[in-house]
SELUM-100728 format. One line per 5 residues: for each residue x, y, z of C-alpha. Coordinates in pm, whole numbers, plus 50000, padded with zeros to 5 digits. Layout:
<pts>
X:Y:Z; ...
</pts>
This chain:
<pts>
67159:12457:11246; 67506:12598:11181; 67753:12674:11459; 68068:12884:11467; 68330:12907:11742
68540:13224:11796; 68837:13248:12027; 69007:13550:12176; 69281:13455:12414; 69118:13209:12651
68769:13349:12581; 68538:13146:12361; 68219:13251:12175; 68001:12965:12058; 67725:13101:11830
67466:13026:11562; 67526:13155:11208; 67290:13201:10920; 67315:13083:10559; 67559:13360:10470
67787:13285:10768; 67674:13584:10969; 67634:13551:11346; 67266:13541:11436; 67176:13818:11683
67049:13736:12037; 66702:13856:11931; 66702:13624:11628; 66794:13327:11846; 66531:13401:12111
66267:13444:11843; 66296:13067:11779; 66208:12996:12145; 65855:13138:12123; 65658:12814:12088
65932:12565:12142; 65920:12514:12519; 65700:12225:12633; 65617:12157:13000; 65672:11784:12989
65703:11609:13332; 65901:11294:13377; 65709:10977:13464; 65939:10686:13537; 65646:10434:13564
65555:10501:13201; 65912:10567:13081; 65816:10926:13010; 66108:11162:12982; 66076:11524:13096
66143:11770:13373; 66191:11623:13724; 65954:11747:13992; 66218:11968:14158; 66306:12124:13819
65944:12183:13727; 65867:12322:14075; 66164:12558:14062; 66081:12691:13713; 65715:12752:13814
65832:12937:14130; 66071:13157:13932; 65820:13242:13662; 65558:13324:13922; 65795:13535:14134
65912:13733:13836; 65557:13843:13765; 65546:14041:14091; 65905:14119:14200; 66255:14197:14100
66410:14112:14435; 66709:13881:14453; 66562:13531:14457; 66720:13209:14588; 66646:12858:14460
66745:12571:14696; 66789:12237:14521; 66992:11950:14654; 67289:11830:14457; 67188:11590:14182
66838:11728:14121; 66939:11916:13806; 67017:12282:13885; 67194:12355:13554; 66904:12229:13339
66666:12429:13563; 66863:12748:13481; 66865:12679:13111; 66495:12582:13104; 66413:12905:13287
66610:13108:13032; 66427:12960:12742; 66084:12953:12909; 66107:13321:13005; 66278:13412:12673
66560:13586:12859; 66735:13780:12589; 67077:13812:12757; 67178:13625:13075; 67503:13646:13271
67583:13325:13467; 67846:13362:13743; 68010:13057:13908; 68276:13013:14177; 68531:12798:13995
68695:12750:13651; 68590:12385:13635; 68229:12466:13698; 68244:12750:13440; 68359:12501:13179
68094:12250:13273; 67805:12504:13250; 67946:12644:12924; 67950:12298:12770; 67589:12236:12873
67462:12585:12786; 67581:12576:12422; 67361:12269:12362; 67088:12337:12614; 67203:12040:12816
66956:11747:12794; 66654:11969:12725; 66629:11848:12361; 66663:11484:12454; 66391:11487:12724
66141:11656:12491; 66130:11996:12655; 66262:12169:12342; 66181:12098:11983; 66516:12067:11801
66347:12144:11463; 66256:12500:11566; 66448:12598:11883; 66805:12722:11833; 67054:12684:12114
67181:13011:12266; 67488:13201:12161; 67717:13137:12458; 68036:13312:12559; 68284:13175:12805
68493:13455:12964; 68825:13314:13101; 69068:13604:13059; 69094:13985:13044; 69049:14194:12730
69289:14461:12598; 69023:14728:12589; 68652:14793:12632; 68572:14792:12256; 68725:14449:12221
68524:14330:12520; 68193:14483:12397; 68241:14340:12049; 68301:13992:12188; 68003:13975:12430
67744:14157:12219; 67631:13850:12023; 67591:13636:12337; 67259:13521:12478; 67446:13372:12770
67781:13459:12928; 67945:13218:13172; 68231:13342:13394; 68370:13325:13743; 68308:13582:14011
68684:13617:14057; 68733:13724:13692; 68415:13937:13682; 68530:14141:13977; 68863:14212:13802
68685:14378:13510; 68682:14759:13517; 68363:14922:13639; 68294:15027:13275; 68268:14655:13178
68034:14579:13471; 67807:14878:13395; 67783:14762:13033; 67691:14406:13139; 67426:14538:13381
67283:14762:13108; 67277:14500:12828; 67196:14177:13022; 66854:14152:13174; 66916:13852:13398
67203:13757:13635; 67228:13402:13763; 67470:13297:14033; 67541:12924:14074; 67673:12763:14393
67609:13104:14550; 67725:12991:14895; 68085:12987:14767; 68097:13360:14695; 68200:13572:14988
67948:13831:15109; 68190:14123:15045; 68271:14010:14687; 67900:13951:14603; 67790:14282:14753
68045:14474:14547; 67952:14299:14217; 67571:14300:14277; 67571:14676:14330; 67595:14717:13948
67285:14501:13890; 67018:14667:14111; 66775:14688:13821; 66827:14336:13691; 66651:14012:13765
66888:13808:13992; 66865:13438:14065; 67085:13245:14309; 67109:12865:14294; 67243:12661:14579
67206:12327:14758; 67276:12484:15100; 67189:12855:15147; 67469:12928:15398; 67782:13109:15287
68116:12943:15352; 68233:13270:15508; 67952:13229:15761; 67779:13552:15648; 67413:13550:15564
67310:13496:15201; 67077:13761:15073; 66789:13678:14846; 66438:13558:14924; 66414:13179:14920
66132:13130:14669; 66174:12760:14626; 66319:12495:14852; 66317:12134:14747; 66382:11931:15065
66663:11684:15087; 66414:11431:15228; 66211:11461:14906; 66521:11409:14697; 66590:11090:14893
66227:10983:14871; 66216:11037:14494; 66538:10860:14428; 66772:11148:14337; 66989:11051:14636
67126:10700:14678; 67129:10559:15029; 67435:10655:15230; 67619:10379:15416; 67835:10503:15705
68141:10298:15803; 68259:10431:16142; 68605:10332:16258; 68740:10347:16612; 69118:10397:16593
69229:10592:16899; 69596:10610:16796; 69629:10915:16575; 69940:10778:16404; 69744:10475:16286
69420:10658:16199; 69510:10753:15838; 69627:10403:15751; 69313:10250:15901; 69082:10484:15707
69270:10428:15383; 69268:10048:15427; 68891:10040:15489; 68806:10279:15205; 69018:10093:14949
68868:09765:15066; 68520:09909:14989; 68647:10033:14653; 68778:09689:14561; 68452:09522:14669
68247:09764:14458; 68467:09716:14151; 68438:09340:14192; 68062:09378:14213; 68065:09558:13876
68034:09914:13997; 68254:10180:13836; 68308:10364:14159; 68567:10623:14252; 68710:10691:14597
68751:11057:14712; 69002:11123:14990; 68922:11435:15186; 69193:11633:15364; 69171:11967:15548
69469:12144:15385; 69684:12133:15071; 69985:12006:15264; 69776:11744:15440; 69639:11623:15103
69987:11601:14959; 70101:11405:15265; 69818:11152:15229; 69886:11120:14857; 70258:11071:14892
70276:10856:15204; 69966:10636:15162; 69759:10639:14846; 70020:10681:14577; 70263:10467:14768
70043:10167:14868; 69755:10181:14626; 69931:10275:14304; 69732:10026:14098; 69433:10258:14124
69640:10544:13975; 69554:10803:14238; 69541:11173:14128; 69604:11474:14350; 69378:11773:14293
69475:12073:14504; 69513:12451:14458; 69837:12552:14303; 69811:12309:14015; 69777:12454:13665
69439:12441:13486; 69581:12180:13248; 69698:11959:13536; 69352:11987:13690; 69180:11906:13364
69405:11610:13309; 69325:11481:13659; 68949:11534:13608; 68963:11358:13273; 69144:11059:13423
68863:11029:13672; 68588:11063:13412; 68760:10805:13196; 68797:10577:13499; 69171:10560:13436
69207:10667:13798; 68989:10535:14078; 69122:10749:14363; 69132:11134:14397; 69293:11310:14693
69173:11667:14740; 69079:11951:14976; 68780:12180:14926; 68826:12299:14565; 68711:11967:14427
68354:11850:14430; 68131:12160:14394; 67940:12138:14068; 68180:11883:13920; 67978:11627:13740
68145:11294:13826; 67856:11072:13958; 68100:10780:13992; 68228:10944:14319; 68063:10693:14557
68315:10645:14834; 68450:10911:15064; 68744:10860:15298; 68713:11144:15543; 69059:11181:15698
68973:11530:15827; 68615:11604:15910; 68450:11933:15807; 68378:12132:16122; 68042:12275:16019
67712:12133:15901; 67664:12339:15577; 67997:12239:15430; 67942:11875:15543; 67609:11875:15355
67768:12023:15044; 68043:11763:15050; 67828:11462:15109; 67590:11568:14836; 67851:11474:14576
67832:11106:14677; 67463:11052:14709; 67372:11142:14348; 67179:10877:14166; 67285:10731:13835
67185:10405:13673; 67444:10136:13714; 67603:10284:14031; 67567:10154:14383; 67513:10318:14723
67730:10596:14860; 67977:10499:15131; 68137:10721:15390; 68443:10610:15594; 68555:10817:15896
68735:10763:16223; 68486:10860:16492; 68752:10853:16763; 69003:11111:16665; 68849:11459:16619
68626:11705:16794; 68353:11847:16574; 68079:12101:16621; 67771:12008:16819; 67568:12050:16503
67731:11749:16332; 67858:11544:16631; 67570:11289:16610; 67667:11221:16247; 67984:11059:16375
67824:10818:16628; 67863:10448:16587; 67500:10386:16492; 67432:10698:16296; 67177:10685:16013
67314:10945:15770; 67010:10908:15540; 66778:11038:15812; 67014:11278:15991; 67132:11465:15680
66780:11546:15567; 66672:11651:15919; 66983:11872:15963; 66964:12019:15615; 66597:12103:15642
66643:12243:15989; 66904:12485:15876; 66726:12588:15556; 66400:12634:15742; 66572:12870:15984
66698:13071:15690; 66344:13086:15543; 66210:13191:15877; 66448:13484:15895; 66348:13596:15545
65976:13542:15543; 65846:13492:15895; 65486:13575:15821; 65444:13306:15560; 65624:13029:15749
65439:12740:15918; 65124:12755:15712; 64914:12439:15718; 64870:12149:15953; 65150:11930:16083
65513:11880:15987; 65713:11592:15865; 66071:11640:15974; 66119:11848:16287; 66354:11629:16489
66260:11615:16856; 66631:11634:16949; 66672:11963:16765; 66437:12146:16997; 66611:12265:17321
66370:12447:17544; 66445:12601:17883; 66423:12333:18151; 66093:12419:18313; 65754:12263:18370
65406:12256:18522; 65280:11917:18641; 64910:11810:18631; 64736:11509:18782; 64502:11382:18506
64222:11132:18542; 64183:11003:18190; 64331:10680:18064; 64381:10813:17712; 64474:11145:17563
64312:11338:17277; 64630:11514:17163; 64469:11635:16840; 64239:11859:17047; 64518:12112:17090
64351:12283:16796; 64073:12395:17028; 64323:12626:17196; 64564:12714:16914; 64505:12793:16541
64599:12478:16343; 64630:12692:16021; 64933:12879:16145; 65086:12636:16396; 65320:12346:16339
65325:12038:16557; 65517:11723:16619; 65348:11423:16773; 65519:11115:16917; 65223:10901:17029
65440:10618:17148; 65631:10828:17403; 65332:11058:17452; 65502:11386:17349; 65340:11669:17168
65537:11974:17046; 65353:12280:16904; 65516:12590:16754; 65293:12897:16728; 65376:13218:16544
65240:13523:16735; 65227:13872:16589; 65238:14181:16809; 65256:14556:16755; 65585:14741:16790
65595:15035:17024; 65771:15286:16799; 65518:15316:16516; 65143:15308:16444; 65202:15174:16097
64995:14854:16059; 65234:14665:15830; 65523:14672:16081; 65499:14424:16361; 65700:14178:16568
65657:13811:16503; 65763:13588:16794; 65743:13212:16825; 65585:13029:17116; 65677:12677:17206
65451:12431:17388; 65573:12086:17489; 65322:11845:17650; 65446:11510:17787; 65220:11253:17949
65367:10997:18193; 65101:10729:18172; 65241:10521:18461; 65205:10813:18704; 64913:10969:18515
65083:11307:18526; 65097:11554:18235; 65388:11795:18214; 65378:12121:18021; 65673:12340:17909
65526:12662:17768; 65684:12988:17663; 65335:13139:17693; 65237:13000:18037; 64886:13151:18022
64775:12879:17785; 64915:12581:17977; 64594:12509:18172; 64375:12537:17859; 64593:12296:17660
64585:12037:17934; 64209:12071:17977; 64153:12033:17598; 64377:11726:17567; 64310:11544:17899
63981:11682:18026; 63952:11713:18402; 64293:11773:18566; 64459:11941:18863; 64783:12140:18850
65016:12050:19137; 65072:12365:19339; 65130:12485:19694; 65368:12358:19958; 65427:12013:19806
65602:12176:19510; 65897:12254:19741; 65962:11879:19770; 66158:11914:19449; 66443:12057:19664
66478:11727:19847; 66807:11548:19789; 66996:11864:19685; 67305:11862:19900; 67470:12179:20032
67186:12387:19884; 67269:12754:19876; 66964:12963:19796; 67021:13268:19563; 66669:13415:19612
66371:13368:19846; 66037:13521:19751; 65764:13552:20012; 65393:13641:19988; 65216:13802:20277
64941:13587:20430; 64750:13899:20533; 64633:14195:20330; 64857:14493:20362; 65057:14746:20164
65341:14498:20097; 65220:14171:19948; 65553:14035:19818; 65914:14042:19933; 66228:13926:19760
66544:13827:19960; 66892:13761:19818; 67251:13730:19933; 67304:13785:20305; 66929:13867:20337
66844:13501:20268; 66857:13420:20644; 66587:13690:20710; 66375:13550:20428; 66397:13196:20562
66312:13321:20908; 66009:13502:20788; 65903:13200:20577; 65863:13006:20901; 65619:13260:21046
65246:13242:21008; 65207:13585:20852; 65387:13486:20527; 65444:13189:20299; 65706:13091:20041
65628:13220:19693; 65938:13104:19505; 66288:12980:19576; 66593:12940:19356; 66932:12800:19447
67236:12590:19359; 67366:12271:19516; 67488:11925:19445; 67304:11600:19373; 67600:11357:19408
67667:11375:19030; 67778:11738:19022; 67638:12090:19057; 67271:12155:18981; 67038:12456:18988
66677:12433:19097; 66388:12679:19131; 66027:12635:19229; 65716:12841:19286; 65404:12772:19499
65203:12829:19176; 65352:12511:19038; 65648:12609:18824; 65968:12412:18866; 66276:12511:18665
66650:12486:18624; 66887:12741:18481; 66980:12582:18151; 66837:12463:17817; 66830:12102:17713
66686:11855:17457; 66329:11727:17484; 66442:11380:17592; 66653:11527:17870; 66356:11744:17984
66130:11432:17993; 66378:11245:18216; 66410:11554:18435; 66032:11574:18471; 66014:11210:18575
66289:11252:18842; 66128:11569:18982; 65772:11431:19000; 65891:11129:19200; 65999:11368:19476
65692:11601:19447; 65453:11302:19484; 65648:11136:19762; 65425:11167:20083; 65718:11079:20308
65897:11405:20222; 65799:11684:20464; 65821:12010:20263; 65833:12208:20588; 66165:12046:20684
66343:12076:20343; 66485:12418:20419; 66627:12317:20753; 66959:12217:20592; 66989:12512:20357
67324:12692:20366; 67275:13051:20481; 67550:13316:20463; 67590:13561:20748; 67820:13855:20806
68072:13793:21082; 68284:14035:21281; 68558:13795:21392; 68708:13466:21274; 68532:13144:21373
68696:12924:21641; 68771:12658:21384; 69090:12542:21213; 69122:12645:20843; 69262:12362:20630
69175:12455:20267; 69169:12764:20046; 69037:12786:19691; 69061:13042:19410; 68750:13263:19388
68452:13109:19209; 68470:13392:18951; 68784:13237:18802; 68746:12956:18551; 69064:12803:18683
69024:12474:18495; 68959:12577:18137; 69060:12941:18089; 69380:12948:17891; 69391:13331:17894
69429:13352:18270; 69777:13445:18392; 69968:13592:18682; 70237:13841:18592; 70548:13877:18803
70848:14093:18714; 70717:14121:18357; 70687:13742:18320; 70346:13578:18257; 70277:13257:18444
69971:13041:18358; 69750:13017:18658; 69756:12639:18642; 70124:12652:18733; 70054:12834:19057
69912:12731:19399; 69699:12921:19645; 69771:12774:19992; 69738:12823:20368; 70059:12811:20576
70081:12508:20803; 70075:12733:21108; 69871:13054:21143; 70117:13281:21333; 69864:13555:21401
69515:13533:21565; 69358:13850:21438; 69425:13779:21066; 69409:13477:20838; 69722:13424:20630
69756:13263:20288; 69996:13279:19996; 70009:13243:19619; 70320:13103:19446; 70521:12821:19298
70885:12723:19301; 70979:13059:19143; 70789:13312:19365; 70570:13357:19666; 70343:13645:19767
70190:13646:20115; 69847:13790:20198; 69651:13861:20510; 69269:13863:20546; 69131:14075:20832
68774:14128:20940; 68614:14435:21105; 68258:14516:21213; 68099:14528:20864; 68374:14463:20615
68693:14271:20537; 69033:14360:20399; 69284:14155:20203; 69633:14303:20169; 69964:14182:20039
70248:14171:20293; 70518:14093:20041; 70754:14345:19884; 70713:14230:19520; 70358:14241:19393
70182:14007:19150; 69919:14103:18893; 69643:13890:18758; 69593:13916:18380; 69258:13823:18224
69167:13925:17863; 69462:14173:17863; 69323:14349:18173; 69580:14368:18453; 69490:14399:18822
69702:14374:19135; 69624:14035:19288; 69550:14198:19624; 69294:14431:19464; 69141:14136:19278
69110:13938:19602; 68946:14237:19770; 68673:14225:19510; 68667:13849:19470; 68792:13689:19788
68923:13331:19789; 68710:13070:19964; 68844:12941:20298; 68724:12614:20447; 68735:12502:20807
68747:12156:20955; 68376:12166:21047; 68297:12215:20678; 68205:12583:20724; 68331:12831:20464
68439:13195:20461; 68402:13421:20161; 68545:13759:20264; 68337:13822:20577; 68042:13603:20466
68041:13288:20678; 67840:12971:20589; 67799:12680:20832; 67697:12325:20731; 67400:12223:20940
67419:11855:20869; 67665:11733:21131; 67862:11412:21081; 68009:11397:21431; 67833:11071:21516
67986:10889:21212; 68321:10720:21157; 68533:10690:20849; 68469:10338:20706; 68746:10094:20796
68718:09918:20460; 68839:10244:20299; 69159:10244:20508; 69466:10067:20368; 69780:10014:20570
70118:09981:20400; 70445:09877:20560; 70646:10189:20463; 70945:10084:20675; 71005:09764:20481
70973:09961:20163; 71262:10180:20270; 71058:10502:20279; 71142:10813:20476; 70789:10908:20577
70903:11273:20617; 71007:11291:20253; 70705:11351:20032; 70821:11417:19672; 71049:11224:19448
71129:11541:19249; 71313:11516:18915; 71594:11346:19111; 71363:11042:19165; 71446:10996:19533
71382:10628:19596; 71313:10680:19970; 71024:10929:19904; 70659:10859:19958; 70567:10954:19598
70839:10734:19442; 70708:10426:19625; 70345:10487:19545; 70436:10513:19179; 70644:10190:19208
70348:10004:19362; 70119:10121:19081; 70369:10024:18812; 70414:09675:18971; 70044:09595:18933
70055:09617:18551; 69697:09754:18557; 69766:10101:18426; 69839:10252:18081; 69952:10591:18219
70115:10685:18546; 70191:11058:18570; 70395:11252:18823; 70203:11583:18853; 70369:11698:19175
70429:12079:19165; 70240:12399:19208; 69904:12390:19028; 69891:12010:19034; 69578:11800:18968
69717:11550:19219; 70068:11431:19310; 70011:11119:19097; 69752:11071:18822; 69709:10709:18715
69487:10598:18427; 69358:10251:18349; 69115:10122:18089; 68822:09891:18145; 68584:09756:17882
68363:10063:17869; 68533:10313:18094; 68850:10514:18143; 68932:10521:18512; 69131:10813:18658
69294:10762:19000; 69429:11060:19192; 69690:11007:19469; 69744:11301:19701; 70061:11246:19902
70165:11422:20222; 70475:11388:20440; 70453:11294:20811; 70494:11567:21069; 70665:11314:21297
70942:11056:21266; 70698:10774:21340; 70331:10711:21240; 70090:10835:21506; 69764:11020:21571
69847:11378:21461; 69538:11543:21313; 69769:11800:21152; 69886:11521:20920; 69546:11517:20755
69450:11883:20714; 69633:11967:20389; 69600:11631:20220; 69222:11622:20284; 69194:11975:20150
69379:11865:19835; 69138:11573:19785; 68838:11805:19812; 68979:12058:19567; 69049:11788:19312
68696:11644:19300; 68597:11931:19062; 68780:11748:18784; 68502:11489:18785; 68273:11735:18605
68480:11697:18284; 68745:11428:18276; 68856:11545:17925; 68997:11852:18099; 69224:11625:18311
69393:11500:17987; 69426:11856:17847; 69587:11976:18174; 69826:11681:18182; 69936:11764:17830
69999:12125:17928; 70191:12027:18236; 70410:11781:18044; 70498:12035:17778; 70572:12294:18041
70801:12048:18227; 70991:11946:17913; 71056:12311:17828; 71243:12341:18157; 71387:11997:18211
71475:11669:18038; 71277:11465:18290; 70927:11372:18175; 70628:11361:18403; 70530:11027:18252
70634:10723:18458; 70431:10511:18220; 70291:10609:17885; 70359:10923:17678; 70180:11205:17502
70069:10970:17219; 69900:10741:17470; 69747:11043:17644; 69602:11150:17304; 69465:10800:17263
69291:10828:17601; 69151:11169:17498; 69008:11014:17184; 68851:10725:17377; 68680:10967:17613
68467:11077:17315; 68321:10729:17305; 68362:10572:17649; 68251:10679:17995; 68486:10776:18276
68524:10728:18650; 68729:10916:18910; 68881:10763:19226; 69048:10978:19490; 69312:10848:19738
69503:11033:20012; 69841:10894:20106; 69977:10985:20460; 70228:10742:20612; 70224:10966:20921
69884:10825:21019; 69872:10500:21213; 69559:10317:21111; 69519:10179:21462; 69548:10520:21631
69293:10730:21446; 69144:10973:21700; 68802:11141:21707; 68943:11461:21567; 69114:11271:21283
68791:11080:21217; 68606:11416:21203; 68821:11555:20929; 68814:11228:20730; 68435:11202:20757
68404:11567:20663; 68606:11525:20347; 68429:11195:20261; 68095:11377:20308; 68198:11657:20070
68311:11421:19798; 67988:11214:19823; 67759:11519:19838; 67912:11687:19536; 68013:11411:19296
67931:11082:19462; 68293:10974:19518; 68426:10769:19806; 68782:10839:19928; 69048:10588:20027
69313:10650:20295; 69653:10483:20246; 69848:10510:20572; 70067:10304:20809
</pts>
């Protein structure tokens, strides 16, 4: 075997020559492959070398596929299972005369070129006979050519060309047409790296060629779909099981201070590196950063500064090829034990010694995370387990990978579950009719299935279940199932084919997927079914449990018990007598009529749906007399199981009278005049996402004002009786509005000269016009509410209750030097103000890590104080209000506004992370206008630390109203009424008790 190397610029041709020094033609080379390929399988138990199972499986799949199709085909093989040797073995087995291999990077091009010119390890493992089989003529294309003739002359002798997609796309169309004409096979390696637009343009020249794509994760980095039928998918779980992946050890850190995070990660990762080296492992530490500048910063300030003995190298874009090669060589030679990089390093680079990853910046998506981690889990004799170091406290990541960064995460299990879940979805999209053949599945994670929250409940009589008898109802040959016999959960997925309406052609049809979840609560002997095809629910229960009874009828409506302030959205009624109208649906203001008819003997409730509160926040609930109970969201299986258990406790409770459940339902009615009650609170319309929408502004005189810097308020005194007045504004502007009610309508108009516009998603509307369509919500002291001219009264009266005395705290404001008529400390820090002295008292305790002055339009509360307990972050709101008199007394007017503020602020309980985000915005906004910070204790860094801790710890909210104008010994019935009313609202909605700090 004689070899010759030819160079033209950066291009290299490595070829066989005959006895007279002539280059052997591609046909001459391929002729030696005829009987030289042996299908030898590796057998570790008998020390037999050969093809690995994933390599053999892929080659067989390709050869089989090519007998029937020339479609683009995709091979999915996890990193480390031998993709390159699979390509080369396919080329020689199929005697591919001329093959073009395209890769995403220069480094990978060089690596495949080096393997291709010697057929990799195929000779050594006995697949090829080195006495007869010549290696291919291989060309590496790394630079442009002067003209087409020069290009043609250079590539003509090649059996294999290796180049990058970037360079290939730069070639003139004439070059591409020639390659497509002369080369019968196109192979793309690491296909997920090539953008859809680039690939589509290049592939258009090769429509008549055989095309293979190789990847470990068939998801493009540009988030576009990869084309190509997945003809072979070797699961990651199999790669782990067969030892191609080392175990992955996850080392989670909890450093909540961002400034210390990088140092902590580096210290732990280098410690692991030192331990591995001491244990005799030649391991290398890879440091992952999100950007080039970030990588350089980590290299300069930490790794090359503090850990110089490991000779760190920096590999980022912008370096010359020679600098990159020098760095790679230092790693391969183990001269360097640390590499700092971004995304360009790792894909296809054969450095199995990479065994420790310091993830300073997490990848945001699952596909790229899988690609990255694959580099560390590759198996090689003499190397230890892979180790991942990350700070789980300092970054938000996508839902799809959030559970990877939990304290007790098992990456070995989660990575295979997630990888296979994603790949299976891709296969489903490409080849739905062939998916889910056979009985049973191995790796569908129960937490990955998120059905709509809905169920039927059945009383069953058996003491055991025959879950395997689901096959009586469904075809086991096409369905997949998951069984958890310990928790008694069965999940079945059924493909169902149906005709399409726009053609009679038999080979075109819809394929949908039905989901059935059966859960058996043995303690209660109740079976629950969640089925997308409800018609089969009874049959499945009968097959699995035998004799059973579905719970239906009036008792189903017990599920509404305990829902506070329930507002029904729909009421469906069935007629109890035969007639032309058997069913009626009521919604909106017609709910009252529906409830009235439901109480009559000539009709009965068919279905109800509404929204209310359960003391932990807002919930939705629907139920039907036929037995369906549902909520308006999707959730995990374990959540659904807990939900079923909670619901059935109410449904089976004989002490709950289903006839009385609807007595407390809130019913809207149209009113023609204002109620004879005192309004004390006004809220923005429900249609505005006031808390989280950053694109919501008010525009005044051409200036945009974020809505969180603006208040909507009622004046302290309503000066007119026939209208209700309110205003919108802050310290910079104020626009007054009036709401009037006529016989069948309402009107909201601005009574100010200068008008304000509301801006949402670039759409501008006069605020008065917006309010006319979406009126603000006005609340009265009896807890009734007004929405335009729709009035809702609360039927559950609290008049016979008193505000608990143990929630009333008296302070001696006089000895503190407080002017009880001065509420705010302002940026002047008035020491005789109420707010100043509340802050001082909080600071004196030493219990808090943050005390924040949020007083101003759009406030969360006048004071937000934060303290930390062992497992919780505790937020305390203090709503302060000045006294309407010189001395403390029994003025009910002192409580109206401050109680309204307390009620409005309870909504923050639904997501305490939003409190932190709003505080940050408010501080930045203040510092742009003033030099006085809102922080009385703590700073933005400490706030960020709290935000990080909220990803790990729970949170609590406490609400306090501060009114020195109230004398604790002179609280009247009217004052008690408003306090009890507010307390009731806080408990009904989010389960919070309020404290009153007074005189």
